[in-house]
C-alpha positions in Angstrom: 24.2 63.2 11.2 25.9 66.5 10.7 29.3 65.0 11.2 28.6 62.2 8.7 27.4 64.8 6.1 30.5 66.9 6.4 32.7 63.8 6.2 30.9 62.7 2.9 31.4 66.2 1.4 35.1 66.1 2.3 35.4 62.6 0.7 33.7 63.9 -2.5 36.1 66.9 -2.6 39.2 64.6 -2.2 37.9 62.2 -4.8 37.3 64.8 -7.4 40.6 66.7 -7.0 42.5 67.1 -10.3 45.9 68.7 -11.1 45.6 72.5 -11.9 48.5 72.7 -14.3 47.1 72.3 -17.8 50.5 72.7 -19.5 51.8 69.5 -21.0 53.8 68.0 -18.2 56.8 65.9 -18.5 56.6 62.1 -18.0 58.1 62.3 -14.5 55.8 65.2 -13.5 52.7 63.2 -14.7 53.8 60.3 -12.5 54.2 62.6 -9.5 50.8 64.2 -10.1 49.1 60.8 -10.3 50.7 59.6 -7.1 49.7 62.7 -5.3 46.1 62.4 -6.5 45.9 58.8 -5.3 47.4 59.7 -1.9 44.8 62.5 -1.6 41.9 60.0 -2.4 43.1 57.3 0.0 43.6 59.9 2.8 40.2 61.4 2.2 38.5 57.9 2.3 40.3 57.1 5.5 39.3 60.4 7.1 35.6 59.9 6.3 35.6 56.4 7.8 37.4 57.6 10.9 34.9 60.4 11.4 32.0 58.0 10.9 33.4 55.5 13.3 33.9 58.0 16.1 30.5 59.5 15.5 28.6 56.2 15.7 30.7 54.5 18.5 29.1 56.3 21.5 25.6 55.2 20.5 26.8 51.6 20.1 28.1 51.6 23.6 24.9 53.1 24.9 22.8 50.4 23.2 25.0 47.6 24.7 24.6 49.0 28.1 20.8 49.1 27.7 20.4 45.4 26.4 18.9 42.9 28.9 18.3 39.1 28.5 15.0 37.5 29.4 13.6 34.0 29.6 10.4 32.9 28.0 7.5 32.5 30.4 4.7 30.0 30.0 1.4 29.7 31.7 1.6 26.1 33.0 -2.1 25.4 33.0 -2.5 26.6 29.4 0.6 24.6 28.3 -0.7 21.4 29.9 -4.1 22.0 28.2 -2.3 22.2 24.8 -0.2 19.1 25.4 -3.3 17.1 26.6 -5.9 18.2 24.1 -3.9 19.2 21.0 -0.8 17.1 20.8 -2.5 13.6 20.4 -5.1 12.5 18.0 -6.3 9.4 19.8 -7.0 8.9 23.5 -5.8 5.3 23.4 -2.2 6.5 22.8 -1.8 7.1 26.6 -1.3 3.4 27.3 1.4 3.1 24.7 3.3 6.1 26.2 3.1 4.8 29.7 4.2 1.3 28.7 7.1 2.8 26.7 8.2 4.8 29.8 8.0 1.6 31.8 10.1 -0.3 29.2 12.7 2.5 29.4 12.8 2.2 33.2 13.4 -1.6 32.9 16.1 -1.0 30.3 17.9 1.4 32.6 18.0 -1.0 35.6 19.1 -3.8 33.3 21.9 -1.6 32.0 23.0 -0.6 35.5 22.9 -4.2 36.6 25.6 -5.1 34.1 28.1 -3.2 36.2 26.5 -3.8 39.6 24.3 -7.0 39.8 23.1 -5.9 43.2 21.0 -3.2 41.6 18.4 -5.8 40.7 17.9 -6.8 44.3 16.4 -10.1 45.3 13.1 -12.0 45.0 10.4 -10.4 42.8 12.6 -7.4 42.1 14.7 -9.5 39.8 11.7 -10.1 37.5 11.9 -7.3 35.0 8.2 -7.0 34.0 5.2 -4.8 33.8 1.7 -5.4 35.3 -1.6 -3.8 34.4 -4.7 -3.9 36.6 -7.9 -2.1 36.8 -10.8 -1.5 39.2 -14.2 -0.9 37.5 -15.9 0.2 40.7 -13.2 2.7 41.7 -12.7 3.7 38.0 -8.9 3.3 38.3 -6.2 1.9 36.0 -2.8 0.9 37.4 0.4 0.3 35.5 3.3 -1.1 37.5 6.9 -1.7 36.4 9.9 -3.0 38.2 12.3 -0.6 36.6 14.9 1.7 38.0 12.3 3.9 39.8 12.6 7.6 40.7 13.9 9.4 43.7 12.1 12.4 45.2 14.2 14.8 43.1 13.6 12.7 40.0 9.8 13.0 40.5 10.1 16.7 40.9 12.4 17.3 37.9 11.1 14.7 35.5 7.4 14.8 36.2 7.2 18.4 37.4 9.1 19.9 34.5 7.3 19.8 31.2 9.4 18.4 28.3 12.0 17.1 30.7 13.1 13.7 29.4 14.7 11.5 32.0 15.6 9.0 29.2 17.5 11.6 27.3 19.4 12.6 30.4 20.3 9.0 31.2 21.6 8.4 27.7 23.7 11.5 27.8 25.2 10.4 31.2 26.2 6.9 30.3 29.4 6.1 28.5 29.5 5.5 24.7 29.0 2.0 23.5 26.0 1.1 25.7 23.5 -0.7 23.5 20.2 0.6 24.8 16.8 0.6 23.1 15.3 3.5 25.0 12.2 5.1 23.5 11.5 8.4 25.3 13.0 11.5 23.9 10.6 14.5 24.2 9.6 14.3 27.8 5.9 14.8 27.2 4.6 11.3 26.8 3.7 10.9 30.4 1.2 13.8 30.2 -0.9 11.9 27.7 -2.5 10.1 30.7 -4.6 13.2 31.3 -6.4 12.3 28.1 -8.3 9.7 30.0 -7.7 10.7 33.7 -8.5 13.7 35.7 -6.1 12.7 38.5 -2.9 10.8 38.4 -0.9 9.3 41.3 2.6 8.0 40.9 4.3 5.8 43.5 8.0 5.3 42.8 10.9 3.6 44.7 14.5 4.0 43.7 17.4 2.0 45.2 18.9 5.2 46.5 15.9 6.7 48.1 12.6 6.0 50.0 9.3 5.5 48.3 7.4 8.7 47.4 4.0 9.6 46.0 3.6 12.2 43.2 0.0 13.5 42.7 -1.5 16.0 40.3 -4.8 16.8 38.6 -3.2 18.4 35.5 -3.4 21.9 36.8 -0.5 24.1 37.6 0.5 22.3 40.8 1.5 18.9 42.0 2.5 17.4 45.3 5.2 15.0 46.4 5.1 13.2 49.7 6.8 10.3 51.4 4.6 7.2 51.1 3.0 6.5 54.5 2.7 2.8 53.7 6.5 2.5 53.4 8.6 0.8 50.7 5.9 -1.5 49.4 7.1 -1.5 45.8 10.6 -2.9 46.5 11.7 -1.0 43.3 10.0 0.5 40.4 7.0 2.8 39.6 3.3 2.4 39.9 1.0 4.8 38.0 -2.6 4.9 39.1 -5.1 6.7 36.8 -8.4 7.9 38.1 -10.4 7.7 34.9 -12.8 10.3 33.5 -16.5 9.5 32.9 -16.0 9.2 29.2 -12.9 7.0 29.5 -14.4 4.0 31.4 -13.7 1.8 28.4 -10.1 1.6 29.6 -11.2 -0.2 32.6 -12.3 -3.1 30.4 -9.9 -6.1 30.1 -10.7 -6.8 26.5 -10.0 -3.2 25.5 -6.8 -3.1 27.4 -5.6 -6.4 26.0 -6.4 -5.2 22.5 -4.4 -2.0 23.0 -1.4 -3.8 24.5 -1.3 -6.3 21.6 -1.6 -3.5 19.1 1.0 -1.0 20.3 3.3 -2.8 22.7 3.2 -6.5 21.7 6.9 -6.6 20.9 8.2 -4.8 24.0 11.2 -6.8 25.2 9.8 -7.2 28.7 6.7 -9.3 29.7 3.5 -7.4 30.2 0.9 -9.0 32.4 -2.8 -8.1 32.6 -4.9 -8.9 35.6 -7.8 -10.7 33.9 -11.1 -12.0 35.2 -11.9 -15.5 34.3 -15.1 -17.5 34.9 -15.0 -21.2 35.8 -17.8 -23.7 36.4 -17.3 -26.2 39.2 -19.6 -28.5 41.2 -20.8 -27.1 44.4 -19.8 -30.2 46.3 -16.3 -30.0 44.9 -16.1 -26.4 45.9 -17.3 -27.2 49.4 -14.7 -30.0 49.7 -12.0 -27.6 48.7 -13.0 -25.2 51.4 -13.1 -27.9 54.1 -9.7 -29.3 53.0 -8.0 -26.0 52.9 -4.7 -26.2 54.8 -4.4 -30.0 54.8 -1.4 -31.7 53.4 -1.0 -33.2 49.9 -1.8 -36.7 51.0 -5.3 -35.7 52.0 -5.7 -34.0 48.7 -4.8 -37.2 46.9 -7.3 -39.1 49.0 -10.0 -36.6 48.1 -9.1 -37.0 44.4 -9.6 -40.8 44.7 -13.0 -40.3 46.4 -14.0 -37.9 43.6 -13.0 -40.4 41.0 -15.2 -43.1 42.7 -18.2 -40.7 42.6 -18.0 -40.0 38.9 -21.3 -41.7 38.4 -23.1 -39.2 40.6 -21.8 -36.1 38.7 -25.0 -35.6 36.8 -26.9 -35.1 40.1 -24.6 -32.4 41.4 -25.4 -28.7 40.7 -22.8 -26.5 38.9 -21.6 -23.3 40.4 -20.0 -20.3 38.6 -16.7 -19.2 40.1 -14.9 -16.0 39.2 -11.2 -15.9 39.6 -8.5 -13.3 38.8 -5.2 -14.3 37.2 -2.2 -12.5 35.8 -2.0 -13.4 32.1 0.9 -12.4 29.8 -0.5 -10.5 26.8 2.7 -9.8 24.7 3.7 -13.4 24.0 5.1 -12.6 20.6 8.8 -11.8 20.2 10.3 -9.3 17.8 11.9 -11.8 15.4 12.9 -9.1 13.0 15.7 -8.1 15.4 17.3 -11.5 14.9 19.3 -12.7 11.9 17.3 -14.4 9.2 19.2 -17.7 9.6 18.3 -17.8 13.3 14.5 -17.8 12.7 12.7 -21.0 11.7 9.8 -21.2 9.2 7.4 -22.0 12.0 8.3 -18.8 13.8 7.8 -16.8 10.6 4.4 -18.4 10.1 3.3 -17.8 13.7 4.6 -14.2 13.5 2.6 -13.6 10.3 -0.6 -14.9 11.8 -0.1 -12.7 14.8 0.3 -9.4 12.9 -2.1 -10.1 10.1 -4.9 -12.0 11.9 -4.9 -14.4 9.0 -5.6 -18.1 9.6 -3.6 -19.2 6.6 0.2 -19.5 6.4 2.0 -16.8 4.4 2.7 -17.6 0.7 6.2 -16.1 0.9 8.3 -13.8 2.9 11.6 -11.9 3.0 13.6 -10.9 6.0 16.3 -8.2 5.6 18.2 -5.4 7.1 18.5 -2.0 5.3 21.7 -0.2 5.6 23.1 3.0 4.2 21.5 6.4 4.6 18.9 4.9 6.9 19.2 1.7 8.9 16.1 -0.4 9.5 15.0 -4.0 9.9 12.0 -5.5 8.2 10.0 -8.6 7.4 7.6 -8.6 4.4 5.0 -11.2 3.9 2.8 -12.1 0.9 -0.6 -13.6 1.8 -1.7 -16.9 0.3 -5.0 -15.5 -0.8 -6.1 -11.9 -1.5 -8.8 -10.3 0.6 -12.2 -10.6 -0.9 -12.6 -6.8 -1.0 -9.1 -5.8 -2.0 -10.2 -3.7 -5.0 -13.5 -2.4 -3.6 -11.8 0.8 -2.3 -8.4 0.5 -4.0 -7.5 4.2 -4.1 -8.3 4.8 -0.4 -6.6 1.7 1.0 -3.2 2.0 2.5 -0.6 -0.7 3.0 -0.8 -2.9 6.0 2.8 -2.5 7.0 3.3 -1.8 10.7 5.8 0.9 11.5 7.8 0.4 14.7 10.3 2.6 16.4 12.4 0.6 18.9 9.7 -2.2 18.9 6.9 0.3 19.7 4.1 0.6 17.1 3.9 4.1 15.6 1.4 3.5 12.8 -0.2 0.5 11.1 -1.7 2.3 8.1 1.3 4.4 6.8 0.7 5.3 3.2 4.2 6.5 2.2 6.1 3.2 2.8 4.5 1.1 0.1 2.8 2.2 -3.1 -0.8 1.5 -3.5 -0.4 -1.4 -5.9 1.6 -3.3 -3.2 -1.0 -2.8 -0.5 -1.4 -6.6 -0.2 2.0 -6.9 1.3 2.0 -7.2 5.1 4.9 -7.0 7.6 6.8 -4.8 9.9 9.4 -2.1 9.6 11.5 -1.0 12.6 14.0 1.9 12.5 15.8 4.0 15.1 16.5 6.8 12.6 12.9 8.0 11.9 12.2 11.7 12.8 9.1 11.3 14.9 6.8 14.2 15.8 6.4 14.9 19.5 3.1 13.0 19.7 4.8 9.9 18.1 1.6 9.3 16.1 2.9 10.8 12.9 6.2 11.1 11.1 7.7 14.3 9.9 8.2 14.6 6.2 11.8 13.5 5.8 14.1 12.0 3.2 14.4 8.9 5.4 10.8 7.9 4.7 11.4 8.0 1.0 14.6 6.0 1.3 12.9 3.3 3.3 10.0 3.2 0.9 12.2 2.7 -2.1 14.1 -0.1 -0.4 10.9 -1.9 0.6 9.6 -1.8 -2.9 12.9 -3.0 -4.3 13.0 -5.9 -1.8 9.4 -6.9 -2.6 10.0 -6.9 -6.3 13.3 -8.8 -5.8 11.4 -11.4 -3.8 8.9 -11.9 -6.6 11.7 -12.0 -9.2 13.5 -14.7 -7.3 10.3 -16.6 -7.0 9.7 -16.4 -10.7 13.3 -17.5 -11.5 13.0 -20.4 -9.2 9.8 -21.6 -10.8 11.4 -21.3 -14.3 14.5 -23.3 -13.2 12.2 -26.0 -11.8 10.3 -26.2 -15.0 13.5 -26.4 -17.1 14.7 -29.2 -14.9 11.5 -31.2 -15.2 11.6 -30.9 -19.0 15.3 -31.9 -19.2 15.0 -35.7 -18.6 18.3 -36.6 -20.2 20.5 -34.7 -17.7 18.3 -35.3 -14.7 21.1 -36.3 -12.3 23.4 -33.5 -13.3 20.6 -30.9 -13.0 19.7 -32.2 -9.5 23.2 -31.3 -8.3 23.0 -27.8 -9.8 19.6 -26.8 -8.5 19.3 -25.3 -5.1 17.2 -27.6 -2.9 15.5 -24.6 -1.3 14.3 -23.4 -4.7 12.3 -26.7 -5.2 10.2 -25.7 -2.2 9.8 -22.1 -3.4 6.1 -21.1 -4.0 5.0 -21.0 -7.6 5.0 -17.5 -9.0 2.3 -18.4 -11.5 0.0 -19.2 -8.5 0.9 -15.8 -7.0 0.1 -14.1 -10.3 -3.3 -15.7 -10.5 -4.1 -14.1 -7.2 -2.3 -10.8 -7.3 -1.5 -10.3 -11.0 -3.8 -7.3 -11.3 -1.6 -5.5 -8.7 1.5 -6.0 -10.8 -0.4 -4.6 -13.8 -1.5 -1.6 -11.8 2.1 -1.1 -10.8 3.2 -0.9 -14.5 0.6 1.9 -14.9 1.3 3.8 -11.6 5.0 3.3 -10.9 7.1 4.6 -13.8 10.4 4.2 -11.9 10.0 0.5 -11.5 8.2 -0.2 -14.8 11.0 -2.3 -16.2 11.1 -4.5 -13.2 7.4 -4.9 -13.1 7.1 -5.7 -16.8 9.3 -8.7 -16.4 6.9 -10.0 -13.7 3.9 -9.9 -16.1 2.4 -13.2 -17.1 -0.1 -14.0 -19.9 -1.6 -16.9 -21.8 -1.1 -17.1 -25.5 -2.5 -18.8 -28.6 0.3 -21.5 -28.1 0.3 -21.9 -24.4 -2.5 -22.4 -21.8 0.1 -21.8 -19.1 1.2 -18.3 -18.1 4.4 -17.1 -19.7 6.4 -14.0 -19.4 7.1 -11.3 -22.0 10.7 -12.4 -21.9 9.8 -16.0 -22.8 7.5 -14.6 -25.6 10.4 -12.7 -27.1 12.7 -15.7 -26.9 10.1 -17.8 -28.8 9.7 -15.3 -31.7 11.0 -16.3 -35.1 13.8 -14.2 -36.6 11.5 -12.4 -39.0 9.1 -11.3 -36.2 10.0 -7.9 -34.8 6.9 -7.0 -32.7 4.9 -8.5 -29.9 1.3 -9.2 -30.9 -1.6 -9.2 -28.5 -5.4 -9.2 -28.5 -7.6 -7.9 -25.7 -11.2 -8.9 -25.1 -13.9 -9.5 -22.6 -13.2 -13.1 -21.9 -10.8 -15.8 -23.0 -13.4 -17.6 -25.1 -14.4 -14.6 -27.2 -10.8 -13.7 -27.7 -9.9 -17.2 -29.0 -12.8 -17.0 -31.5 -12.0 -13.6 -32.7 -11.5 -13.2 -36.5 -8.4 -11.0 -35.8 -6.5 -14.2 -34.9 -7.1 -16.0 -38.2 -4.1 -14.8 -40.1 -1.7 -15.0 -37.1 -2.7 -18.6 -36.4 -2.3 -19.5 -40.1 1.2 -18.1 -40.0 2.1 -19.7 -36.7 2.5 -16.4 -34.9 2.1 -16.5 -31.2 -0.4 -13.9 -29.9 -0.8 -12.8 -26.2 -4.4 -13.1 -25.0 -5.5 -10.4 -22.5 -8.8 -10.8 -20.8 -8.3 -8.4 -17.9 -9.7 -4.8 -18.3 -6.5 -3.5 -16.7 -4.5 -4.9 -19.6 -5.7 -2.1 -21.9 -4.1 0.5 -19.6 -0.9 -1.6 -19.3 -0.2 -1.6 -23.0 -0.8 2.1 -23.1 2.0 2.6 -20.5 4.2 -0.2 -21.9 4.6 0.6 -25.6 7.6 -1.8 -26.0 9.5 -4.5 -24.2 13.2 -5.1 -24.8 13.1 -3.3 -28.1 10.0 -5.1 -29.4 6.9 -3.0 -29.8 3.5 -4.2 -28.5 0.9 -4.1 -31.3 -2.8 -4.9 -31.1 -4.3 -7.1 -33.8 -7.5 -5.1 -33.4 -5.9 -2.0 -34.8 -4.9 -1.0 -38.3 -1.4 -1.2 -39.7 -0.6 -4.7 -38.6 2.3 -6.3 -40.5 3.8 -9.7 -39.6 7.2 -9.1 -41.2 7.3 -12.3 -43.3 5.8 -10.9 -46.5 7.6 -11.9 -49.7 7.7 -10.0 -53.0 4.9 -12.2 -54.4 2.7 -11.2 -51.4 3.4 -7.5 -52.0 2.5 -7.8 -55.7 -0.6 -9.8 -54.9 -1.7 -7.1 -52.4 -1.3 -4.4 -55.1 -3.5 -6.4 -57.5 -6.2 -6.9 -54.9 -6.2 -3.2 -54.1 -6.6 -2.3 -57.7 -9.3 -4.9 -58.4 -11.4 -4.0 -55.4 -10.9 -0.2 -55.5 -14.4 0.3 -56.9 -16.1 -1.7 -54.2 -14.0 0.0 -51.4 -15.0 3.4 -52.7 -18.7 2.4 -53.0 -18.7 1.0 -49.4 -17.0 4.1 -48.0 -19.7 6.3 -49.6 -22.4 4.0 -48.3 -20.9 3.9 -44.7 -20.5 7.7 -44.5 -20.3 8.6 -40.8 -19.7 5.0 -39.8 -16.2 4.3 -41.0 -13.2 6.4 -42.1 -12.1 4.2 -44.9 -12.5 0.7 -46.5 -9.4 -1.3 -47.4 -8.4 -4.8 -48.5 -7.5 -6.9 -45.4 -4.3 -8.8 -44.8 -5.3 -10.2 -41.4 -8.4 -12.4 -42.0 -8.8 -15.6 -43.9 -12.3 -17.1 -43.3 -14.2 -13.9 -42.3 -15.6 -11.7 -45.0 -14.8 -8.4 -43.2 -13.8 -6.8 -39.9 -13.7 -3.4 -38.3 -10.5 -2.2 -36.8 -9.6 0.9 -34.8 -7.0 3.5 -35.9 -3.5 3.0 -34.7 -3.7 5.5 -31.9 -7.4 5.2 -31.2 -9.4 3.1 -28.7 -10.0 -0.6 -29.5 -13.4 -2.2 -29.3 -12.5 -3.6 -25.9 -11.4 -0.3 -24.6 -14.6 1.4 -25.8 -16.6 -1.3 -24.0 -14.6 -0.7 -20.8 -15.1 3.1 -21.0 -18.9 2.7 -21.5 -19.1 0.5 -18.5 -17.8 3.2 -16.2 -20.4 4.1 -13.6 -19.6 7.8 -13.7 -18.8 7.9 -17.5 -19.9 11.0 -19.4 -21.7 10.0 -22.6 -21.1 13.4 -24.3 -17.3 13.0 -23.7 -17.5 9.4 -24.7 -18.6 10.3 -28.3 -15.5 12.5 -28.7 -13.2 9.8 -27.5 -14.5 7.1 -29.9 -11.9 6.2 -32.5 -12.4 6.3 -36.3 -13.0 2.8 -37.6 -11.6 1.2 -40.7 -13.4 -1.6 -42.5 -11.2 -4.3 -43.9 -12.7 -6.7 -46.5 -11.5 -10.2 -47.4 -11.0 -10.2 -51.2 -11.1 -14.0 -51.3 -14.4 -14.5 -49.6 -17.4 -15.4 -51.8 -19.7 -12.9 -50.2 -17.4 -10.0 -50.9 -16.8 -11.3 -54.5 -20.6 -11.6 -55.1 -21.2 -8.1 -53.6 -18.5 -6.7 -56.0 -20.4 -8.1 -58.9 -23.8 -6.7 -57.8 -22.2 -3.2 -57.3 -20.6 -3.3 -60.7 -23.9 -4.2 -62.3 -26.0 -1.6 -60.4 -24.7 0.7 -57.7 -28.3 1.6 -56.7 -29.3 -2.1 -56.2 -31.3 -2.2 -53.0 -30.4 -5.8 -52.4 -26.7 -4.9 -52.7 -27.1 -2.2 -50.2 -28.9 -4.5 -47.7 -26.1 -7.1 -48.1 -23.5 -4.3 -47.6 -25.2 -3.0 -44.5 -25.6 -6.6 -43.2 -21.9 -7.1 -43.8 -21.2 -4.0 -41.8 -23.4 -5.2 -38.9 -21.9 -8.6 -38.7 -18.4 -7.1 -38.9 -19.3 -4.8 -36.0 -20.5 -7.6 -33.8 -17.6 -10.0 -34.7 -15.0 -7.2 -34.1 -16.4 -6.5 -30.6 -18.1 -3.2 -31.2 -21.6 -2.4 -30.0 -24.4 -2.4 -32.4 -25.2 1.2 -33.3 -28.8 0.9 -34.4 -30.6 -2.4 -33.5 -33.8 -1.4 -35.2 -32.2 -0.9 -38.6 -30.3 -4.2 -38.1 -33.6 -6.0 -37.4 -35.3 -4.5 -40.4 -32.5 -5.7 -42.7 -32.7 -9.2 -41.2 -36.4 -9.3 -41.8 -35.9 -8.3 -45.4 -33.2 -11.0 -45.7 -35.6 -13.6 -44.3 -38.3 -12.4 -46.8 -35.9 -12.9 -49.6 -34.8 -16.3 -48.4 -38.3 -17.5 -47.8 -39.5 -15.9 -51.1 -42.3 -14.0 -49.4 -44.1 -11.5 -51.5 -44.8 -9.1 -48.6 -44.2 -8.6 -44.9 -47.6 -7.1 -44.3 -49.7 -8.7 -41.5 -52.3 -11.3 -42.3 -55.9 -11.0 -41.6 -57.0 -11.6 -38.0 -58.5 -15.0 -37.2 -62.3 -15.1 -37.3 -64.2 -15.9 -34.1 -66.3 -19.1 -34.4 -70.0 -19.4 -33.5 -71.2 -20.9 -30.1 -71.7 -24.4 -31.5 -68.4 -24.3 -33.1 -66.9 -23.1 -29.8 -68.3 -26.1 -27.9 -67.0 -28.5 -30.6 -63.6 -26.8 -30.4 -63.6 -27.2 -26.6 -64.5 -30.9 -26.8 -61.8 -31.4 -29.4 -59.2 -29.7 -27.1 -60.3 -31.8 -24.1 -59.8 -35.0 -26.2 -56.4 -33.8 -27.2 -55.5 -33.2 -23.6 -56.7 -36.6 -22.5 -54.6 -38.3 -25.1 -51.6 -36.3 -24.1 -52.1 -37.4 -20.4 
């Protein structure tokens, strides 16, 4: 520290040195002084650095001599406890891990046999397969494969070293270009067996060594010994699990078959399960079989003839229940997604769909493709024929039913990031070798690859729907064009004629497409072209694109009307002017449509406008129409002002209407407010807040029809006497009927009823609505006569 301090002081002294001669120097002398000063500064800096280096260097050397390297230490029992109890979420995963290891072993021996066929051996050793058996009494589960097997050193290194992956080492050792589909990469999958077993015994036989037994109870020790029974396996590995008390379900054949079909159904090698089967045979037949055991085939044929002669006596024979054990293959489905699409038949696609979806119906449509680019993957996507009955019951908590595979091994079947929620009806498989798995292989790490795959799956699904819609449109055009039928038949792809109808798909899954417009802003344009609606001119579903094509030149906007059901929409007074002008209007009877139009304000430059809101203009108004409108406004200004005052708190304003022809008046919402249909939907919400609902209700505008006789007569009454009670009743009745006809809820039913009663009084010319006197009770004699009279009437009626 002292040396460094002195060096800094010396540096400061050199840096601050200045020429002592204050006399005006000559130009040459100035240059010499500047050069000297710079030399002094550089020399001082170098000296300080030199002193600092020599003062620090000895300590550096001392630190280097004292540095030691150490390896991390791990408590094996604690590490095993973490792997067993914390790494996996489900116990059933152990079977997938063991089968995957067996598949890797079979892949290794198959690869080695390419260069040396003798590696496979002879007899049963050539059968590359896996077999699963169980013993309920002994509480054991055995998984056997005819793979490459392990030597004694392999057992010690691979099973005795945690996170030692034999598969990874094998891949590193082989030459480049070997096409292997090996699964293991972390070296901890084997230890998942301790989720269900408290003791594990591994027998293994490699071609280059004898058969050995590896045994461990998941503590810090294990044992390896030569198998006293000799080389009974021939080649391969046999893992025996001694199940825990709480894991006896894995000694049940139905449970084992379910797990194999779920996780390992598409493993390339056959997997056999030793299953118990019950048969019913006649006791006499069973007895004959025991007596004839060992005889030749001729005797068997004679016995069959005798049995055929005694068919009449079958009813008298008792039936015996016989239990047999058979090896049954459980992974009979093949991974057809690994093949090219042109190599797979339609029957194979249908059978595959039924296998993965458990649906008894054939798929409606499917697409088979391979994704390339940043991430490579293979996929088959199916659209069901019918939607599930409860598809929307728990919409926001339902994930897609895509099965995610990595090298044909199921990772997850409820992955939420691959498909958006509105496409949760799509079923299929996705298989990729590039996915970054977590160590447990149950979950995927957050990675860009997942997002890339998800985007491509969505695009492919929407492209499949688009092609389906285009094929249906072409087919309709060809059917309509009868003149050029022969020419059109040559131009149309024959396959497109068999393509499923998109309109049928939209009837079943149209709500999902509409939800996609609301939820998926990135694909809004694609989804909007897949929307289909009925209109005032077409009972068939048409697209927005077709609607725009059918618009006259003067029409600039897309008009629609939403309501509770199709019948009420067609009878709505809002359609009167549009129908009179021949304007086509889209009819929306799905509650989701209200949210769709909020998120889709325009389509291909044409704005979507509701006929139930103010500010509607059709675009074909002439100068005469504009002049006539001004005249009507001027003439009915007094009535409009009077009605606005009368309806204070009910409507924002009263104007002359341009949208009705036969209805005296309607109520419309403001341009940016909620329509009557939207208010009805919001009030129907189970968890709706009534206090907030009042704040969200839109201001209404009343539009009156100046040509209607009721409005004209009301105008006269108001002009004669603004305080006329009859005029007020008629005005309120006009408001009530407009409210109902426009789809709004009746605000005050009691007041409406009172006005109706007064109207009936006036129509029936009643002096008063006071109640009449009660009926008088007759005397006893009169009662008897009345009863006799009633009895006679009843007899006549009978």
